[in-house]
A tleap script that builds the chain and sets N, CA, C and O, in Angstrom:
source leaprc.protein.ff14SB
mol = sequence {
  NMET LEU LEU ARG VAL ALA ILE LEU GLY CYS
  ALA ILE GLY PHE SER PHE ALA GLN ALA THR
  THR VAL ALA GLN PRO GLN VAL ILE LEU ASP
  PHE ALA LEU GLN VAL MET GLN GLN CYS TYR
  GLU VAL LYS HIE GLN MET GLY ALA GLN LEU
  ALA GLU CYS MET ASN ASN THR PHE LYS ASN
  ILE PRO ASN PRO GLU HIE TYR LYS ILE ASN
  LEU ASN GLY ASP VAL PRO GLY ASP SER LYS
  LEU PHE ILE TYR ASN GLN ALA GLY TYR ARG
  ILE TYR CYS ASP LEU PHE THR GLY LYS THR
  LEU ILE VAL LYS GLN CYS PHE ASP PHE GLN
  GLY LYS PRO LEU THR LYS GLY GLN THR LEU
  SER ILE THR PRO PRO SER CASN
}
set mol.1.N position { 112.922 125.686 85.401 }
set mol.1.CA position { 111.452 125.991 84.977 }
set mol.1.C position { 110.672 125.762 86.151 }
set mol.1.O position { 110.788 124.809 86.922 }
set mol.2.N position { 109.694 126.918 86.241 }
set mol.2.CA position { 108.936 126.842 87.290 }
set mol.2.C position { 107.713 126.040 86.980 }
set mol.2.O position { 107.094 126.199 85.928 }
set mol.3.N position { 107.329 125.086 87.998 }
set mol.3.CA position { 106.130 124.197 87.902 }
set mol.3.C position { 104.852 125.060 88.900 }
set mol.3.O position { 104.939 125.031 90.128 }
set mol.4.N position { 103.905 125.670 88.324 }
set mol.4.CA position { 103.225 126.317 89.155 }
set mol.4.C position { 101.512 125.557 88.633 }
set mol.4.O position { 100.450 126.168 88.756 }
set mol.5.N position { 101.622 124.393 88.166 }
set mol.5.CA position { 100.517 123.851 87.721 }
set mol.5.C position { 100.038 123.076 88.652 }
set mol.5.O position { 100.747 122.210 89.164 }
set mol.6.N position { 98.945 123.242 88.960 }
set mol.6.CA position { 98.054 122.095 89.818 }
set mol.6.C position { 97.490 121.090 89.250 }
set mol.6.O position { 96.768 121.358 88.290 }
set mol.7.N position { 97.622 119.810 89.610 }
set mol.7.CA position { 96.643 118.635 88.876 }
set mol.7.C position { 95.551 118.526 89.916 }
set mol.7.O position { 95.647 117.824 90.922 }
set mol.8.N position { 94.501 119.273 89.601 }
set mol.8.CA position { 93.182 119.454 90.197 }
set mol.8.C position { 92.473 118.022 89.718 }
set mol.8.O position { 92.659 117.616 88.570 }
set mol.9.N position { 91.752 117.372 90.548 }
set mol.9.CA position { 90.744 116.494 90.003 }
set mol.9.C position { 91.223 115.434 89.157 }
set mol.9.O position { 90.589 114.861 88.271 }
set mol.10.N position { 92.789 115.166 89.640 }
set mol.10.CA position { 93.234 114.058 88.722 }
set mol.10.C position { 93.091 112.813 89.458 }
set mol.10.O position { 93.276 112.973 90.664 }
set mol.11.N position { 92.815 111.595 89.101 }
set mol.11.CA position { 92.348 110.710 89.604 }
set mol.11.C position { 93.445 109.786 90.315 }
set mol.11.O position { 94.204 109.224 89.525 }
set mol.12.N position { 93.612 109.588 91.389 }
set mol.12.CA position { 94.708 108.676 91.968 }
set mol.12.C position { 94.141 107.579 92.442 }
set mol.12.O position { 93.124 107.620 93.134 }
set mol.13.N position { 94.759 106.472 92.109 }
set mol.13.CA position { 94.667 105.087 92.308 }
set mol.13.C position { 95.725 103.990 92.330 }
set mol.13.O position { 96.860 104.359 92.633 }
set mol.14.N position { 95.542 102.749 92.066 }
set mol.14.CA position { 96.685 102.301 91.968 }
set mol.14.C position { 96.288 100.973 91.255 }
set mol.14.O position { 95.084 100.728 91.166 }
set mol.15.N position { 97.221 100.065 90.722 }
set mol.15.CA position { 97.249 99.314 89.484 }
set mol.15.C position { 97.158 97.819 89.975 }
set mol.15.O position { 97.275 96.900 89.164 }
set mol.16.N position { 96.925 97.569 91.461 }
set mol.16.CA position { 97.104 96.269 91.615 }
set mol.16.C position { 95.665 95.662 92.352 }
set mol.16.O position { 94.761 96.481 92.183 }
set mol.17.N position { 95.312 94.725 92.947 }
set mol.17.CA position { 94.444 94.129 93.735 }
set mol.17.C position { 93.426 95.052 94.509 }
set mol.17.O position { 92.204 94.903 94.524 }
set mol.18.N position { 94.159 96.043 95.155 }
set mol.18.CA position { 93.467 96.840 96.021 }
set mol.18.C position { 92.607 97.901 95.401 }
set mol.18.O position { 91.750 98.603 95.940 }
set mol.19.N position { 92.990 97.873 94.232 }
set mol.19.CA position { 91.936 98.925 93.655 }
set mol.19.C position { 90.607 98.784 93.980 }
set mol.19.O position { 89.978 99.814 94.223 }
set mol.20.N position { 90.060 97.734 94.032 }
set mol.20.CA position { 88.720 97.392 94.426 }
set mol.20.C position { 88.203 97.312 95.933 }
set mol.20.O position { 87.053 97.001 96.242 }
set mol.21.N position { 89.303 97.663 96.892 }
set mol.21.CA position { 88.748 97.825 98.202 }
set mol.21.C position { 89.142 99.351 98.609 }
set mol.21.O position { 89.468 100.235 97.817 }
set mol.22.N position { 89.062 99.434 99.696 }
set mol.22.CA position { 89.351 101.034 100.160 }
set mol.22.C position { 90.686 101.129 100.347 }
set mol.22.O position { 91.400 100.345 100.972 }
set mol.23.N position { 91.021 102.203 99.735 }
set mol.23.CA position { 92.539 102.526 99.669 }
set mol.23.C position { 93.049 103.128 100.732 }
set mol.23.O position { 92.460 104.006 101.363 }
set mol.24.N position { 94.205 102.678 100.996 }
set mol.24.CA position { 95.155 103.029 102.128 }
set mol.24.C position { 95.823 103.986 101.798 }
set mol.24.O position { 96.382 103.910 100.704 }
set mol.25.N position { 96.012 105.277 102.660 }
set mol.25.CA position { 96.695 106.380 102.231 }
set mol.25.C position { 98.162 106.111 101.900 }
set mol.25.O position { 98.704 106.700 100.964 }
set mol.26.N position { 98.816 105.213 102.670 }
set mol.26.CA position { 100.424 105.062 102.275 }
set mol.26.C position { 100.210 104.304 100.866 }
set mol.26.O position { 101.044 104.524 99.988 }
set mol.27.N position { 99.399 103.636 100.664 }
set mol.27.CA position { 99.563 103.011 99.142 }
set mol.27.C position { 99.304 104.011 98.050 }
set mol.27.O position { 99.854 103.912 96.953 }
set mol.28.N position { 98.481 104.955 98.345 }
set mol.28.CA position { 98.065 106.132 97.427 }
set mol.28.C position { 99.352 107.031 97.550 }
set mol.28.O position { 99.643 107.589 96.492 }
set mol.29.N position { 100.057 107.252 98.452 }
set mol.29.CA position { 100.977 108.200 98.558 }
set mol.29.C position { 102.398 107.051 97.931 }
set mol.29.O position { 102.952 107.724 97.061 }
set mol.30.N position { 102.887 106.137 98.005 }
set mol.30.CA position { 103.665 105.230 97.437 }
set mol.30.C position { 103.514 105.215 96.060 }
set mol.30.O position { 104.526 105.261 95.360 }
set mol.31.N position { 102.191 105.146 95.456 }
set mol.31.CA position { 101.787 104.920 93.765 }
set mol.31.C position { 102.234 106.538 93.358 }
set mol.31.O position { 102.895 106.721 92.335 }
set mol.32.N position { 101.872 107.563 94.131 }
set mol.32.CA position { 101.998 108.940 93.494 }
set mol.32.C position { 103.435 109.231 93.199 }
set mol.32.O position { 103.861 109.555 92.091 }
set mol.33.N position { 104.211 109.073 94.391 }
set mol.33.CA position { 105.424 109.330 94.409 }
set mol.33.C position { 106.169 108.301 93.425 }
set mol.33.O position { 107.253 108.667 92.972 }
set mol.34.N position { 105.729 107.197 93.105 }
set mol.34.CA position { 106.384 106.239 92.084 }
set mol.34.C position { 105.921 106.574 90.632 }
set mol.34.O position { 106.502 106.124 89.644 }
set mol.35.N position { 104.982 107.284 90.578 }
set mol.35.CA position { 104.356 107.838 89.212 }
set mol.35.C position { 105.366 108.878 88.808 }
set mol.35.O position { 105.971 108.971 87.741 }
set mol.36.N position { 105.439 109.824 90.136 }
set mol.36.CA position { 106.160 111.450 89.616 }
set mol.36.C position { 107.791 110.529 89.465 }
set mol.36.O position { 108.457 110.992 88.539 }
set mol.37.N position { 108.190 109.854 89.893 }
set mol.37.CA position { 109.251 109.377 90.001 }
set mol.37.C position { 109.922 108.889 88.801 }
set mol.37.O position { 111.058 109.132 88.394 }
set mol.38.N position { 108.797 107.988 88.204 }
set mol.38.CA position { 109.202 107.822 86.685 }
set mol.38.C position { 108.742 108.825 85.654 }
set mol.38.O position { 109.187 108.706 84.513 }
set mol.39.N position { 107.828 109.879 85.958 }
set mol.39.CA position { 107.880 110.747 84.989 }
set mol.39.C position { 109.323 111.754 85.000 }
set mol.39.O position { 109.879 112.157 83.978 }
set mol.40.N position { 109.640 111.962 86.015 }
set mol.40.CA position { 110.783 112.601 86.278 }
set mol.40.C position { 112.205 112.296 86.154 }
set mol.40.O position { 113.030 113.156 85.846 }
set mol.41.N position { 112.483 111.136 86.381 }
set mol.41.CA position { 113.563 110.369 86.457 }
set mol.41.C position { 113.662 109.783 85.260 }
set mol.41.O position { 114.584 110.158 84.535 }
set mol.42.N position { 113.068 109.105 84.949 }
set mol.42.CA position { 112.813 108.178 83.479 }
set mol.42.C position { 112.381 108.853 82.324 }
set mol.42.O position { 113.031 108.685 81.293 }
set mol.43.N position { 111.394 109.590 82.318 }
set mol.43.CA position { 111.152 110.394 81.029 }
set mol.43.C position { 111.400 111.773 81.021 }
set mol.43.O position { 111.036 112.502 80.099 }
set mol.44.N position { 112.114 112.225 82.188 }
set mol.44.CA position { 112.875 113.562 82.151 }
set mol.44.C position { 111.781 114.619 81.766 }
set mol.44.O position { 111.796 115.422 80.833 }
set mol.45.N position { 110.780 114.397 82.777 }
set mol.45.CA position { 109.448 115.604 82.503 }
set mol.45.C position { 109.723 116.587 83.382 }
set mol.45.O position { 110.178 116.282 84.484 }
set mol.46.N position { 109.528 117.720 83.089 }
set mol.46.CA position { 109.668 118.975 84.122 }
set mol.46.C position { 108.701 119.948 83.718 }
set mol.46.O position { 108.472 120.201 82.535 }
set mol.47.N position { 108.061 120.565 84.803 }
set mol.47.CA position { 107.224 121.689 84.521 }
set mol.47.C position { 106.058 121.244 84.417 }
set mol.47.O position { 105.574 120.436 85.209 }
set mol.48.N position { 105.434 121.752 83.359 }
set mol.48.CA position { 103.692 121.390 83.257 }
set mol.48.C position { 103.891 119.938 82.411 }
set mol.48.O position { 103.012 119.077 82.392 }
set mol.49.N position { 105.043 119.822 81.794 }
set mol.49.CA position { 105.201 118.462 81.306 }
set mol.49.C position { 105.038 117.293 82.204 }
set mol.49.O position { 104.514 116.253 81.806 }
set mol.50.N position { 105.434 117.437 83.281 }
set mol.50.CA position { 105.646 116.490 84.330 }
set mol.50.C position { 104.160 116.305 85.042 }
set mol.50.O position { 103.671 115.225 85.373 }
set mol.51.N position { 103.505 117.730 85.215 }
set mol.51.CA position { 102.223 117.536 85.474 }
set mol.51.C position { 101.251 116.699 84.471 }
set mol.51.O position { 100.396 115.888 84.827 }
set mol.52.N position { 101.536 117.030 83.294 }
set mol.52.CA position { 100.611 116.180 82.229 }
set mol.52.C position { 100.923 114.663 82.480 }
set mol.52.O position { 100.016 113.896 82.804 }
set mol.53.N position { 102.264 114.224 82.320 }
set mol.53.CA position { 102.509 112.951 82.295 }
set mol.53.C position { 102.107 112.062 83.812 }
set mol.53.O position { 101.784 110.875 83.865 }
set mol.54.N position { 102.220 112.907 84.841 }
set mol.54.CA position { 101.482 112.028 86.130 }
set mol.54.C position { 99.884 112.330 85.832 }
set mol.54.O position { 99.157 111.427 86.247 }
set mol.55.N position { 99.308 113.258 85.291 }
set mol.55.CA position { 97.975 113.313 85.159 }
set mol.55.C position { 97.347 112.317 84.089 }
set mol.55.O position { 96.164 111.994 84.187 }
set mol.56.N position { 98.155 111.837 83.065 }
set mol.56.CA position { 98.041 111.003 81.922 }
set mol.56.C position { 97.709 109.541 82.848 }
set mol.56.O position { 96.659 108.901 82.884 }
set mol.57.N position { 98.923 109.299 83.519 }
set mol.57.CA position { 98.817 107.842 84.320 }
set mol.57.C position { 97.808 107.917 85.306 }
set mol.57.O position { 97.162 106.876 85.422 }
set mol.58.N position { 97.473 108.889 86.080 }
set mol.58.CA position { 96.264 108.823 87.041 }
set mol.58.C position { 94.867 108.718 86.556 }
set mol.58.O position { 94.046 108.060 87.194 }
set mol.59.N position { 94.499 109.449 85.256 }
set mol.59.CA position { 93.308 109.285 85.029 }
set mol.59.C position { 92.951 107.993 84.369 }
set mol.59.O position { 91.791 107.795 84.006 }
set mol.60.N position { 93.686 107.301 84.236 }
set mol.60.CA position { 93.674 105.614 83.648 }
set mol.60.C position { 93.711 104.592 84.345 }
set mol.60.O position { 93.821 103.441 83.923 }
set mol.61.N position { 93.600 105.020 85.727 }
set mol.61.CA position { 93.267 104.099 86.931 }
set mol.61.C position { 92.093 104.139 87.665 }
set mol.61.O position { 91.299 105.065 87.502 }
set mol.62.N position { 91.848 103.063 88.614 }
set mol.62.CA position { 90.803 103.150 89.727 }
set mol.62.C position { 90.983 103.975 90.541 }
set mol.62.O position { 92.151 104.216 90.846 }
set mol.63.N position { 90.076 104.588 91.083 }
set mol.63.CA position { 90.100 105.658 92.194 }
set mol.63.C position { 88.968 105.767 92.978 }
set mol.63.O position { 88.228 106.749 92.924 }
set mol.64.N position { 88.717 104.450 93.985 }
set mol.64.CA position { 87.878 104.467 94.238 }
set mol.64.C position { 86.962 105.196 95.991 }
set mol.64.O position { 85.864 105.163 96.546 }
set mol.65.N position { 88.343 105.764 96.191 }
set mol.65.CA position { 88.225 106.850 97.647 }
set mol.65.C position { 88.234 108.141 96.930 }
set mol.65.O position { 88.322 108.947 97.857 }
set mol.66.N position { 88.189 108.917 95.670 }
set mol.66.CA position { 88.303 109.676 94.752 }
set mol.66.C position { 89.138 110.432 95.317 }
set mol.66.O position { 88.746 111.455 95.880 }
set mol.67.N position { 90.459 110.087 95.285 }
set mol.67.CA position { 91.647 111.077 96.078 }
set mol.67.C position { 92.006 111.807 94.775 }
set mol.67.O position { 92.027 111.319 93.645 }
set mol.68.N position { 92.307 113.171 95.173 }
set mol.68.CA position { 92.765 114.266 94.305 }
set mol.68.C position { 94.152 114.593 94.535 }
set mol.68.O position { 94.594 114.575 95.684 }
set mol.69.N position { 94.882 114.891 93.546 }
set mol.69.CA position { 96.451 115.405 93.926 }
set mol.69.C position { 96.833 116.696 93.342 }
set mol.69.O position { 96.367 116.996 92.243 }
set mol.70.N position { 97.605 117.469 93.936 }
set mol.70.CA position { 98.080 118.791 93.762 }
set mol.70.C position { 99.797 118.804 93.887 }
set mol.70.O position { 100.436 118.373 94.847 }
set mol.71.N position { 100.272 119.330 92.829 }
set mol.71.CA position { 101.590 119.581 92.670 }
set mol.71.C position { 101.853 121.010 92.841 }
set mol.71.O position { 100.908 121.700 92.459 }
set mol.72.N position { 102.884 121.682 93.315 }
set mol.72.CA position { 103.018 123.037 93.136 }
set mol.72.C position { 104.428 123.188 93.547 }
set mol.72.O position { 104.693 122.732 94.660 }
set mol.73.N position { 105.352 123.715 92.902 }
set mol.73.CA position { 106.508 124.320 93.409 }
set mol.73.C position { 107.348 124.503 92.037 }
set mol.73.O position { 106.837 124.890 90.986 }
set mol.74.N position { 108.908 124.118 92.227 }
set mol.74.CA position { 109.801 124.475 91.013 }
set mol.74.C position { 110.196 123.023 90.816 }
set mol.74.O position { 110.445 122.355 91.819 }
set mol.75.N position { 110.283 122.428 89.504 }
set mol.75.CA position { 110.894 121.202 89.093 }
set mol.75.C position { 111.729 121.649 88.064 }
set mol.75.O position { 111.126 122.039 87.064 }
set mol.76.N position { 112.909 121.698 88.033 }
set mol.76.CA position { 113.745 121.011 89.465 }
set mol.76.C position { 113.652 121.993 90.340 }
set mol.76.O position { 113.405 123.155 90.017 }
set mol.77.N position { 113.847 121.591 91.539 }
set mol.77.CA position { 113.676 122.573 92.774 }
set mol.77.C position { 112.753 122.198 93.920 }
set mol.77.O position { 112.342 121.050 93.755 }
set mol.78.N position { 112.303 122.743 94.976 }
set mol.78.CA position { 111.542 122.509 95.826 }
set mol.78.C position { 109.878 122.708 95.408 }
set mol.78.O position { 109.427 123.703 94.839 }
set mol.79.N position { 109.186 121.653 95.785 }
set mol.79.CA position { 107.846 121.625 95.392 }
set mol.79.C position { 107.256 120.893 96.504 }
set mol.79.O position { 107.963 120.512 97.437 }
set mol.80.N position { 105.933 120.662 96.458 }
set mol.80.CA position { 104.888 120.332 97.386 }
set mol.80.C position { 103.892 119.524 96.792 }
set mol.80.O position { 103.143 119.928 95.902 }
set mol.81.N position { 103.872 118.278 97.319 }
set mol.81.CA position { 102.707 117.167 96.953 }
set mol.81.C position { 101.388 117.272 97.865 }
set mol.81.O position { 101.754 117.062 99.022 }
set mol.82.N position { 100.159 117.484 97.827 }
set mol.82.CA position { 98.918 117.565 98.558 }
set mol.82.C position { 98.147 116.397 97.814 }
set mol.82.O position { 97.875 116.574 96.626 }
set mol.83.N position { 97.819 115.350 98.364 }
set mol.83.CA position { 96.798 114.547 98.331 }
set mol.83.C position { 95.792 114.595 99.200 }
set mol.83.O position { 96.001 114.851 100.386 }
set mol.84.N position { 94.561 114.350 98.709 }
set mol.84.CA position { 93.293 114.599 99.693 }
set mol.84.C position { 92.161 113.973 98.952 }
set mol.84.O position { 92.108 113.798 97.735 }
set mol.85.N position { 91.272 113.662 99.834 }
set mol.85.CA position { 89.779 112.982 99.330 }
set mol.85.C position { 88.876 113.722 100.110 }
set mol.85.O position { 89.215 114.495 101.006 }
set mol.86.N position { 87.521 113.437 99.703 }
set mol.86.CA position { 86.322 114.396 100.254 }
set mol.86.C position { 86.057 113.701 101.639 }
set mol.86.O position { 85.444 114.368 102.473 }
set mol.87.N position { 86.474 112.379 101.980 }
set mol.87.CA position { 86.267 112.325 103.525 }
set mol.87.C position { 87.089 112.876 104.129 }
set mol.87.O position { 87.117 112.515 105.305 }
set mol.88.N position { 88.020 113.839 103.785 }
set mol.88.CA position { 88.951 114.811 104.701 }
set mol.88.C position { 90.388 114.259 104.850 }
set mol.88.O position { 91.121 114.963 105.545 }
set mol.89.N position { 90.875 113.254 104.386 }
set mol.89.CA position { 92.188 112.524 104.464 }
set mol.89.C position { 92.973 113.470 103.647 }
set mol.89.O position { 92.549 113.889 102.570 }
set mol.90.N position { 94.194 113.835 104.182 }
set mol.90.CA position { 95.122 114.505 103.583 }
set mol.90.C position { 96.582 114.018 103.817 }
set mol.90.O position { 96.928 113.382 104.813 }
set mol.91.N position { 97.419 114.390 102.775 }
set mol.91.CA position { 98.703 113.882 102.960 }
set mol.91.C position { 99.300 115.165 102.215 }
set mol.91.O position { 98.894 115.594 101.135 }
set mol.92.N position { 100.575 115.824 103.162 }
set mol.92.CA position { 101.128 116.909 102.424 }
set mol.92.C position { 102.711 116.380 102.326 }
set mol.92.O position { 103.174 115.881 103.351 }
set mol.93.N position { 103.436 116.451 101.318 }
set mol.93.CA position { 105.015 116.046 101.214 }
set mol.93.C position { 105.720 117.118 100.718 }
set mol.93.O position { 105.354 117.818 99.774 }
set mol.94.N position { 106.786 117.251 101.389 }
set mol.94.CA position { 107.811 118.298 100.965 }
set mol.94.C position { 108.948 117.503 99.883 }
set mol.94.O position { 109.590 116.477 100.106 }
set mol.95.N position { 108.942 118.223 98.850 }
set mol.95.CA position { 109.875 117.391 97.867 }
set mol.95.C position { 111.003 118.096 97.250 }
set mol.95.O position { 110.819 119.285 96.989 }
set mol.96.N position { 112.002 117.636 97.004 }
set mol.96.CA position { 113.125 118.231 96.029 }
set mol.96.C position { 113.340 117.211 95.123 }
set mol.96.O position { 113.424 115.995 95.295 }
set mol.97.N position { 113.458 118.262 93.603 }
set mol.97.CA position { 113.871 117.477 92.536 }
set mol.97.C position { 115.147 118.276 91.878 }
set mol.97.O position { 115.240 119.418 91.428 }
set mol.98.N position { 116.286 116.982 92.035 }
set mol.98.CA position { 117.590 117.512 91.531 }
set mol.98.C position { 117.636 116.620 90.508 }
set mol.98.O position { 116.839 116.515 89.576 }
set mol.99.N position { 118.948 115.765 90.810 }
set mol.99.CA position { 119.294 114.628 89.937 }
set mol.99.C position { 118.284 113.705 89.743 }
set mol.99.O position { 118.019 113.200 88.652 }
set mol.100.N position { 117.616 113.438 90.967 }
set mol.100.CA position { 116.534 112.465 91.583 }
set mol.100.C position { 115.491 113.289 92.329 }
set mol.100.O position { 115.628 114.461 92.680 }
set mol.101.N position { 114.307 112.420 92.542 }
set mol.101.CA position { 113.456 112.940 93.595 }
set mol.101.C position { 113.620 112.533 94.950 }
set mol.101.O position { 113.629 111.347 95.279 }
set mol.102.N position { 113.757 113.524 95.780 }
set mol.102.CA position { 113.994 113.362 97.107 }
set mol.102.C position { 112.875 113.425 98.223 }
set mol.102.O position { 112.784 114.643 98.374 }
set mol.103.N position { 112.281 113.052 98.795 }
set mol.103.CA position { 110.975 113.350 99.583 }
set mol.103.C position { 111.783 113.782 100.803 }
set mol.103.O position { 112.508 112.975 101.385 }
set mol.104.N position { 111.658 115.085 101.202 }
set mol.104.CA position { 112.216 115.354 102.372 }
set mol.104.C position { 111.205 115.204 103.536 }
set mol.104.O position { 111.756 114.966 104.610 }
set mol.105.N position { 109.885 115.285 103.575 }
set mol.105.CA position { 109.068 114.900 104.658 }
set mol.105.C position { 107.726 114.716 104.298 }
set mol.105.O position { 107.459 115.379 103.295 }
set mol.106.N position { 106.905 114.156 104.674 }
set mol.106.CA position { 105.398 113.799 104.502 }
set mol.106.C position { 104.892 113.697 105.849 }
set mol.106.O position { 105.669 113.317 106.725 }
set mol.107.N position { 103.475 114.037 106.193 }
set mol.107.CA position { 102.715 113.981 107.050 }
set mol.107.C position { 101.428 114.113 106.567 }
set mol.107.O position { 101.116 114.853 105.634 }
set mol.108.N position { 100.588 113.318 107.269 }
set mol.108.CA position { 99.098 112.975 106.929 }
set mol.108.C position { 98.295 113.108 108.101 }
set mol.108.O position { 98.761 112.874 109.217 }
set mol.109.N position { 96.830 113.557 107.868 }
set mol.109.CA position { 96.133 113.323 109.202 }
set mol.109.C position { 94.555 113.265 108.676 }
set mol.109.O position { 94.375 113.061 107.475 }
set mol.110.N position { 93.501 113.427 109.486 }
set mol.110.CA position { 92.198 113.193 108.864 }
set mol.110.C position { 91.690 114.232 109.316 }
set mol.110.O position { 91.618 114.447 110.526 }
set mol.111.N position { 91.218 115.116 108.330 }
set mol.111.CA position { 90.682 116.616 108.656 }
set mol.111.C position { 89.201 116.554 108.078 }
set mol.111.O position { 88.762 115.622 107.405 }
set mol.112.N position { 88.296 118.036 108.557 }
set mol.112.CA position { 87.236 117.678 108.677 }
set mol.112.C position { 86.700 117.301 107.066 }
set mol.112.O position { 87.336 117.705 106.092 }
set mol.113.N position { 85.422 116.457 106.927 }
set mol.113.CA position { 85.317 115.998 105.360 }
set mol.113.C position { 84.876 117.290 104.655 }
set mol.113.O position { 84.536 118.327 105.224 }
set mol.114.N position { 84.934 117.070 103.305 }
set mol.114.CA position { 84.582 118.227 102.503 }
set mol.114.C position { 83.002 117.972 102.134 }
set mol.114.O position { 82.383 116.910 102.207 }
set mol.115.N position { 82.558 119.196 101.738 }
set mol.115.CA position { 81.014 119.229 101.231 }
set mol.115.C position { 81.216 118.796 100.026 }
set mol.115.O position { 82.336 118.788 99.517 }
set mol.116.N position { 79.990 118.325 99.345 }
set mol.116.CA position { 80.009 118.048 97.753 }
set mol.116.C position { 80.412 119.499 96.816 }
set mol.116.O position { 80.020 120.636 97.080 }
set mol.117.N position { 81.173 119.154 95.830 }
set mol.117.CA position { 81.887 120.149 95.097 }
set mol.117.C position { 83.084 120.801 95.770 }
set mol.117.O position { 83.878 121.394 95.040 }
set mol.118.N position { 83.302 120.756 97.087 }
set mol.118.CA position { 84.374 121.610 98.032 }
set mol.118.C position { 85.738 120.974 97.502 }
set mol.118.O position { 85.832 119.757 97.348 }
set mol.119.N position { 86.763 121.825 97.237 }
set mol.119.CA position { 88.028 121.519 97.030 }
set mol.119.C position { 88.768 122.252 98.058 }
set mol.119.O position { 88.225 123.219 98.591 }
set mol.120.N position { 90.272 121.797 98.484 }
set mol.120.CA position { 91.191 122.459 99.237 }
set mol.120.C position { 91.945 123.410 98.701 }
set mol.120.O position { 92.284 123.263 97.527 }
set mol.121.N position { 92.267 124.299 99.254 }
set mol.121.CA position { 93.651 125.029 98.836 }
set mol.121.C position { 94.955 124.101 98.639 }
set mol.121.O position { 95.298 123.112 99.286 }
set mol.122.N position { 95.526 124.684 97.624 }
set mol.122.CA position { 97.046 124.063 97.533 }
set mol.122.C position { 98.203 124.170 98.270 }
set mol.122.O position { 99.277 123.584 98.132 }
set mol.123.N position { 97.679 125.383 99.448 }
set mol.123.CA position { 98.605 125.771 100.063 }
set mol.123.C position { 98.525 124.905 101.528 }
set mol.123.O position { 97.442 124.708 102.079 }
set mol.124.N position { 99.822 124.410 102.087 }
set mol.124.CA position { 99.485 123.211 103.288 }
set mol.124.C position { 99.493 124.449 104.459 }
set mol.124.O position { 99.963 125.581 104.349 }
set mol.125.N position { 98.737 123.765 105.727 }
set mol.125.CA position { 98.756 124.439 106.872 }
set mol.125.C position { 100.519 124.705 107.356 }
set mol.125.O position { 101.458 123.981 107.025 }
set mol.126.N position { 100.574 125.687 108.032 }
set mol.126.CA position { 101.826 125.838 108.825 }
set mol.126.C position { 101.770 124.961 109.992 }
set mol.126.O position { 100.756 124.667 110.625 }
set mol.127.N position { 103.148 124.517 110.240 }
set mol.127.CA position { 103.252 123.701 111.310 }
set mol.127.C position { 103.624 124.185 112.313 }
set mol.127.O position { 103.741 123.496 113.326 }
savepdb mol mol.pdb
quit
């Protein structure tokens, strides 16, 4: 099943003490991957149901840095996870979903801050 659903404007945060302080990007990434793994491997959600499962989790937790997440690709199959915030911090991950979720690679960088109301494309830059 193809997953061509972008989770736009979805709140990413985390459920422990750091929720009230500045979110560290690695914590955000780890939490997003844990949620995706739980939805995919434990709840067996694919396609739009995977996006909905992740969105339902993220919208109920604090998001002090206003991170947004996009998921694009084939589930099962190759997909991309893109996490960013208005301050311009970005994380891109190449994933593979088969029997389990496999993170092929992730990279992060500080980009130019976004203007009010601006969003980013879900297409990552070429390396």
